[in-house]
N, C-alpha and C positions, 0 to 999 in steps of 0.2 A: 116281832119274834125274839124270844130270848136267845142269847148265844148257846144256851145249853142244847137247844133244839138242833142247831147246826153240828154240834159236837156229837150228839146222838146219831145224827145221819151219818157223820164221818165213821163213827164206830161200826155202824151196820155195814158200811161199804168196805171198811178195813177187813171185816170178817169175811165178806164176800169175795173180795178181790186179792187180799194180801198186799204186802208192801211192795212198791216199785223197786226195780233195780237202781240202786243210788249211783249217780254219776259224779265223778270228781270235780269239784268246784274249781273255777279259775283256769280251766284248761281249754285250749282251742278246739281239741277233738270232742269235747263235751258240747260245744257249741254246734259243731258240725252234725253231731248225732242229733241234736234238737231240730235243727233245720230238716234234716232228711226224714226223720221219724214223724214230723207233724202231719204228713199226709199218707202215712202208713208205708208199708212194704209188702212183698208177697209172703212174708213170714211173720208170725206173731212174735217170735223172738229172733230177730235178725242177727247174723253173725256179722260183727263189725271189724274183724281182723283184716278185711280187704282194704280198709282205709289206709293201712300202713304201707301198702304197695302203690299209693296213688299220691298226686300232688295235694290232695286234700288233708294229708298228714300234719302239714305245717302252714301257717298262714303265709310265710314268705314265698312258699312254692304255689299256694292256691292264688294268690294275687297276680302271678304271672300267667295264668291260664285263661283261655276264653271259657265263657259259660257253656258252649257247646261241647268243648273237649271234656270238661267236668261232668256234664250231663251223661256222656258216653260211659264213664266210670260207674256212675249211680245206676244206670239202667242194666249194665252187665251184672251188677250185684243184686238186682231184683227191686229196686227202688224207682219210684217215679222221677222223671227227669225234672220237672217245672221247679221244685223248691231249690235245686242246685244253683239256679242262675244267680241268686242272690249272694253266694258265698264269696266271690271275688271282692265284692264291695264290702262284705262284713270282715274279710281278711284285711282290706286296706284300714277300716276303721280300727281293727285289733292292732295292727302294727302302729297306726298313729297314736294310740293310747298305751303303747308298751314302753318301757324303759330301755335304756342303752344295753342293759344286760340281757334283753330279750324276754323279760318276764311279761306276763300278760297285764291287762289294765288293773289298776288298783281301784276297786269299786268303792273303797272307803273313802276315797279322797274328794269325791264330788257328791252333791245331793242327787237322791233318785230322780228327780225331775230333770236334772241336766243330762243323765244318761239317756232318760226316755226321749228327750228331744233329739239327741244325736241318732239314736237307732231308728226312731220313727221317720226320720229325715232320709233314711236310706230306701231307695225304690225297691219295693217287694218285701219290705219288713212292716208287717201290721202291728198294731198296738199289742195284740195278743203275744206275737212271736217276741217283740222287744221286751215285754214283761217277763216271758218265759226265759229268755237269755238272763235277764237281770236277776231273776229268782234262782234259777238252777245254777248258772255259771258265776254270777256275782254275789249270791247269797243275800240278796236284798229283800226287804219285806214288801213283796208286791205279788198280786194274783194275776196270772195270765187269764183275762176274762174272755171266755169264749161263749158261743151261743148256747151250747149245751148246759153250761153252768147256770146261765141266766134262766133258761126254760125250767130247769129243775127247781130253783129257788122260787120263781114266780108261780109255777103251778101249784106249789105246796104253800103258798100264801106267806112266804118267809119275807119277801121283799118285792116291791112292784117292778114289773118289767120296764117301766119308764124311769127308774131311779138312774141318776147321773153316775158318771165313771167313780167319783170319789166315794159315793155311797156304796157302790158295789165293792170297792176296795175295803171300806171299812167293815163291810159285812164279812167278806171272806177272809181277810187278813186278821181282823180283830175277833172274829167269832171263835176260831180254835186256839187263840192265844191262851197260854198257861194250861192247855189241855194235853200237852205232849203230842199233839197231832201235827206233823209237818205240813205246811202249806203246799209242799211238793206233792205229797201223798194225796191231799184233798183235791188238788187240781187234777191230778191223774185219774183219780176215781170218778170225779164228776164228768170229765172228758169221756170216759168210758160209758158212764150211764147215758150221757147225752147221745153217743153213737148207738148204743145198743138198745135203749129204751124210750129215750126222751127227745125224739126227733119232731119234725113238724107235727106227725100224727103220733101222739104217745102211747106207749105199750105197757100201761100201768099194771095190768094183771099179772105179768110176770117179772115186774121191776123189784129189786130188794128193797126199795123205799116206799113200796105200796102202802105199808101200815102207817106211814107218816102222812099220808094225803088227808085233806080236809074231809069231813064226814060225807059231803056231797060229790067227792071226787076232785080231779084236778080243776084248778081255776083257769079260765080262759086268758089267753095271751092277747090282750087288746092291741099291743104294737108289735105283733108277730111279723117277721119278714115274709 
């Protein structure tokens, strides 16, 4: 598949969803929001102001708390509790990689692969979450590969579902390069399509990308979970 096809799909999704709310890079609270939002909340547009009144506001405070205490804050704000458990460990990682002045990690000092190894080694941090942190917080060129993105691309015949991690990265990071489409937006749009239309049973008739399907319809996923 030519990269132009992925760019065309991204433009369709951009018109359908609009651009995401841009989070400030390099900030601890951006990481916290990514962790909490990955499994959703009771609101489509959650109010994050509550974070400022909790130990989650700073990594030095977060690291001193138990997971159960932090879970209570998240539940009170309408979020699921399970993602919160990883935040003390992430706060420890953040502080270990911060300088004496308290600035967060300098993501430009080490290769992407080094940061990935660190984050993936933290219990509760998936490859997808690690890459999402490195993309949004660290500004690194990596795509948070989720199952929805894989289904979309494979069902349209853009890349085989059995492709390895590096092939998926080359596809999603290299595809929109020089198009002006941020990888963060592409990831957000694909995640939403995956949740709303491209689950285990695809809902192609109402999907914004229906017009880009192969002539005979979506391709089967031979390696589906």
